[in-house]
N, C-alpha and C positions, 0 to 999 in steps of 0.2 A: 665375519666370513672366513671359512677355512682358507689357510694361506695358499695352498696349491690351487684351489678354485679361483682365488683372487689373482694369482699369477697368470693362470690360463686366460682369465677374462682380460687382463691387461695385454696379453700377448696373442689374443684371438686371431688377429690378422696374420701373424706369422704361422700359427698352427694351421689355419685354413689354407694358406698359401702352400704350405708343405704338402698337405693332402691334395691340393689341386695339381701340383706338379707331379706327384706320384701317380695320381689317377690318369693324367694325360699321357704320362710315359707308358702306363699299362695299356691304354687304348691304342697308342701309336705302335706298340710292339706286339699287339694282339695276334697278328698273323703268324708270328714266329714263336709264340708261347706254346708250350706243350699242352695237349688236350687231356692227358691223364697223368696220375701220379700215384705211385705205390708206396711212397715213404710214409711212415707213421710217426706222429709227434707224441712224445710222452707228456701226458696231461699234468698240469700243476694243480694241486689241491689245497694250497695254502695262499690266502690273500695277504698282501702286505698290510702292516699296521698303518703306515703313514701315507701310502700311495706313491706313485711315480710322477704324476703330472702328465699333461697331454703329450709333450714332445718325447719324453722318455718312454711313454707307453707306445707311441708310434715306432720308436726304435726297437722296442721289444717285439712288436708285431712283425716288423720287417725282418728281424733276426729269426723269429720262430715260425711264422706262418706264411709270410708273403712269397717266399720261393716255392711254396707248395700249392699256391693258388693256380688252378688250371684255367685254360681259355674257354670256359663254358659259354661265354658270351661271344665267342669268335666264330669265324666262317666255316670251320671244319668240325664243329661240335654237333654231330648229327644224331645225338641220343636224346630220348625223352621228348621229342618235339620242342626243343628249347630255342627260343628266339634270343636275339641280342638286345641291345638298348640303343635306340636312335639317339643322335646328339640332342635333339629337342626333348626327348623323354628324360634324359639325364638332367637337363636343366630343370625340368618340372620336379623331378625326384629330389634334387638338392633343395629347391625352394620349399617343397613340402616338409623337409626336415627343418629348415631354418624357421619357417613360420609355425610349425608344430601345432597345427589346429586339430580340433576334435570334431569330426564330421557328424553333426546331429540334426539340428533343426533347420528347416527351410525358411522359417520366419521367426522373428523375435530379436532379442538383443544380443544373441551369441554371435559367433563368427559366421562368415558367409561360405564356409567350405562346402556345406550341403548344397548351396546354390550352384557352386562350381561342379559338384558331382551330378546334379540334376541336368545341368547344361551339357555335360560330357555324355550322359546317357542319351540325350536328344541328338547329339552329333553322331553317336554310334548307331542309333536307329536310322539316321539318314545315310550313313556310310553303308549299312547293310540293306537299305531299301525296305525296312520294316515299318509298319504303321505305328503311329504315335500312341496307340492304346495299350502300350506296355508300360508298367512301372518297373524301374530298374534301380540297382544299387551295386556298389563295388564291394567285393570280398577278397580273400587272400588268394584263392585259386579255384580250379574246377571242382575240387572236392566240396568246398564250402558253397559254391554256386549250386551244384547238384543238391546238396543238403538243403539249402534254402528253398529251392524250387519244390523238391519232393516233400519238404515239411508242410508246405501249403497244400500240395496235392493230397497229403495224408489228412489234413483238415477238411479238404473238399470231400474225401471219401466219407469222413464222419458226418458231414452235413447231409449227404445223401441218405445216411442210415439213421439220422436223428440223434447223432452223438457229437460231443465236443471233445475230441481226443486231446487237444491242447490242455484242457483243464482236468479232464477225467482220466486221461491215460488210455492206452489201447485196450479194447475189450472186444475181441473178435478179429478174425483174419482179414487182412487187406490184400486184395488181389493185385499182383504186379505182372505184366506181360512185357517181355523183351527178348530180342534175338541174340545180340552180342553186346551186353552192357559193359561199359568201361569199369575198371576196378574201383574208381572213385564213386561210381554209382552204387556198386555193391556195398562199399564201405558206408555210404550214406544210409542205405537201408538198415545196416547194423546200428548206426548211431541213432537213428530215428525210432528204434524199437520195433521196426517192421520185421527185421531178420534178414541177414545176408543170403540165406538160402530160400527166402520166401519170394521167389519169382518163377513164373512158368516160362520155360524157354521156347520161344516161337521158332519154327523152322526158318532157315534162310533159303534163298533162291538156289536152284541147282546150278552146278558149274562152279567156277571159281569166284563165288560171291559171299558177302557177309551181310547182305541186305535182307530185310524181312520178307518172307513169302506172304504176300497179302492174302492169298486164298486160305492158307493155314491160319493166319491171324483171324480172319473172319469166322472160321470154323470154331476157334477157341472162344471168340467173343460170344457166339451163339450159345455155346455150352455153358456160359455163365448165367444164362436166363435172366438178363437184365441187371445182374449184380454190378455195381459200379467198380471200376478198376482204374489203374494208372498204366498207360502205355509209355514205355521209355524207348524212344526212337533215336537213331544216330544220324547226324550230319557229319560223316567222316569217321569210320571205324579206325581203331588205333593201329591196326596192322596194314590194312590195304586202302584206307580212306574211302570205303564204300558208303553210299548214301541210301537211306530208305526212301521209298516213293511217297513223298509228302502229299502229292495230289490225291493218290489213292487212299492214303490215310485220312485226308480231309473228307473224302466221300464217306468213309466209314464213320467218321466223327459226326457227320450230319445224320447218320442213322442210329448210332448207339451212344450210350451215356458213359463217357470216360474222360479222364484227364490226360492230355497229351503233353509229355515232357520231351523236349529235343535236346540231346547232348551234342552241342555244336562247338565243343571246346576250341578246336582249331579249324575244323571243316567249314564253320560258318563264314570264315573269311573268303571262301569262294565267291560269296556275294559281292565282294569288292571288284571282281573282274567281270567285264561283259562276256568273256569267253566261257566262264565257268558258273555264273550265277544261276543258270537254269537247273543246276544240281539241287538247288534249294527251293524250287518252285513249290508253293503251297505251304511253306513252313510258317507263314504268318498266322495260320489258324491255331498254332500251339498255345497251350495255356501257360507254359513256362519254357524258357530256353537258357542254357548254360553256354557262356563264351569266355574263353581264357585270353586275357590280354598279354600276359608275359610269354605267349607263344607267338602267333603271327603278327600281332600288333607291335611286337618288338619294344616292349617297355620293361623296366626293371621288375624283378620279383618284389613283392607279392601283388599280383594284380589280375583280377577276373571280375566279371559282373554277371548278374542274373537279370532276366526279364520275366515278369509275371503280368498277365493280362490285368488291366486296371479293374475289370469287372470282379476280380477276386480280391479287391482291396480289403474288404472286411475280413475275409478268411486269413489274409496275410497278417493283418493286425491281431486277430485272435491268436495266431500262432506265435508271434514274436513280441507282443506288447509287454511293457513293464507295468503290469496292472496294479502293482502295489506302490507305485511312485506318483502320487497325485501332483507333485510339483512339475511333472512333465506335461500335464494337461491332457485333454481328450486326444487319444492317438489318431482319431479320424478327422478332427477339425484342426488340431495343431500338429502338423506333420513333423515327426521326428524319425529319422532313419533308424534309430535304435528300437523303434516299435515295428519295424518292417524287415529286419534281418537279424541274424543271431548275435552279432557283436554289439555291445553298448558303446564302447570306446574304440574309435578307429582313427588312424592318421588320414591325411588328405590323399587317399589312394588314387583319386581321380586325376590329380594334377599332372602326373607324367603323361597320362593318356590325353588329357586336354591339350597339353603342349604339342605332342607329336601329331595329333589329329589336325590341329590348326597349322602346324608347320608344313605338313606334307600333303594334306588334303586327299581327296578321292583319287586323283591321278597317282599320287605317291604310293598309296596302298594297293592300287591296281597294279602298278609296276612291281612292287615287292612280291605280291602273290604270283604274278605271271612269270617273274624271273625265277622264283622258287620252283614252280612247276616245270619250267623249261629245263632247269638244271637237274631236277629229279628224272625227267625223261631222258636227258643226256646220259645220266648215270645208269638208268635202266637199260638203255640201248647197249651200253658197254657190257652189262651183266648178261643180257640176252645173247650177245655175240661171242661171249667168252667161252673158252674151253675149260675154265676152272669153276665157273659159277652158273647158277640158273635162277631165274625168277620164280618165286613161289606164287606170285599173283601179278596181274597187269599193273602197270604204274598208272593209277587213275588220277592222282593229283600230285601230292608233294612227298609221299612216302615210297621208299623202295624196299620191298620185302623179298629177300633172296637167301640162297643157301649155297653150299658147295655142291658141285655137280656130281651126281651118282649116289645111289643109295648107300654104297659102301663108305661114303665120306660123312655120313650123318654123325658118327661118333667123333669126328674131328672138327666140327663146326665151332664148338666152344673154345678149343685150343687155338684155332685160327683167329677167332675174334680177340682172344686175349693177346696174342702176338701182335695183331694189327693195332689194338689200342695202346699197347706198350711202346709203339713207335713214337707216340706223342704227337703224331701228325694229324690224327683224326680220332673221333670217338663215336662209336656206334653201340647199339644195345642188342642183346639177344632177344629172341622171341620164339614162339612155337606156333606154327600155322598149319592147320589141317593135319596135325600129328607129326609134322616135320620140324626139326630144329632149324632155326633160321636166324637171320640178322636183319635188323631194321635200320635204315638210314632215313632221317627226317630232315627235310629242307624247309626252313622257315627264317633263317637269319638273313637280314638285309645286306650283310657284307659278303655273303658267299658268291663266288664267281666261277667262271669256267676254268680258270687257272687252278682253283681249289680242287675241282673234279679231276683234272689232269694229275695233280700232285698225289691225290689219294689213290688213283688208279695205278700210278707208278709204285706206290708203297704196297698195294695189294699184290701186284704182279711180282714184286721183289720177294715176297714170302714163298713163292713157288720155285725160285731159282736155286 
């Protein structure tokens, strides 16, 4: 055995204790760590011949990178709808690394990680109040979740037209309808060979809305003259967290032949709260759903899952099966996750979610969701009453979309946001909404409190003094 490997194995307890202490220090000081960093590290392009060993490598990391690590998991990182990590999810993530399992078969002589993943999916279905006729699995994020779902939707289109797109490739246009698709959806269309420009934009409701105009949708459906298509709907748009009318869409689905995909990356968590779950009424009729765990579930990156109706099991297998690997057995009788989603080899991504779901239960996640919404509304009230800012849209759930007050200030929005982020006290992201430059604050972190809102307001006001 290599001497450095042998030494690190011998001193494994010391190495892990060093990491544990450093990690705990980071978490304990998270509220005071800066939220952005403009420093640049000069990259090293030469690898040492002999290696440094674990402890010296930790020292190198601490000297070179650790001081630049921002509080992206902290209470005032309000960009990109980024959650933190609950204590229990950190436990699960550490164990997933220690055990280093490859999530594949539900049955057989391999490890049981697939069984843990399957159980976690069942717990999530229960958390969201969804029926058990969905087949689900864990992927890296919303992009891969959307990709997985739309890949099976593509295969469904082919089945309606007597084609097998998974084997034969695309031959003919696939119709996609959507109003305000997330960028990850558009990216998925590109990766699937459908084309990122190949969707018809459905009108949204009049007024300050981003939800599908159902009347316009049906007009476009009728114009297809029975041609099968995929409808991409939203459970929470990225700017204003607007929800499509799933009850009305369900009525259309009963009349017309289409695949319904719902992008519920973070808006799906509204189902955790009795106050807000009505926003998702009817979503159980979807053929596929995307939900992102490293957002409102507050687990470490990379964690998301997809749900696809079990009635589409054959289509899902046709899309993702390893057909030239006889040692894996029949994909329909010998269930292997690698035959039902894009990745063959995956770490035990479900374990952090399993830990946090069991640790905090339905009440815990209802509290997290309702606290986030309450804080978003508190921040929105400040914006609404401010002489310096104005809301670009109502605060519907957990995102606040706003800008500087007055048309003459539109050119100053970017500079203001840069200065605000440079304080290191908060991080928000730019956006454009209805042609106006804006700023978006997303509330999903379980640590965020009213004191954080007050601190950020003070920083924002200070930029006008």
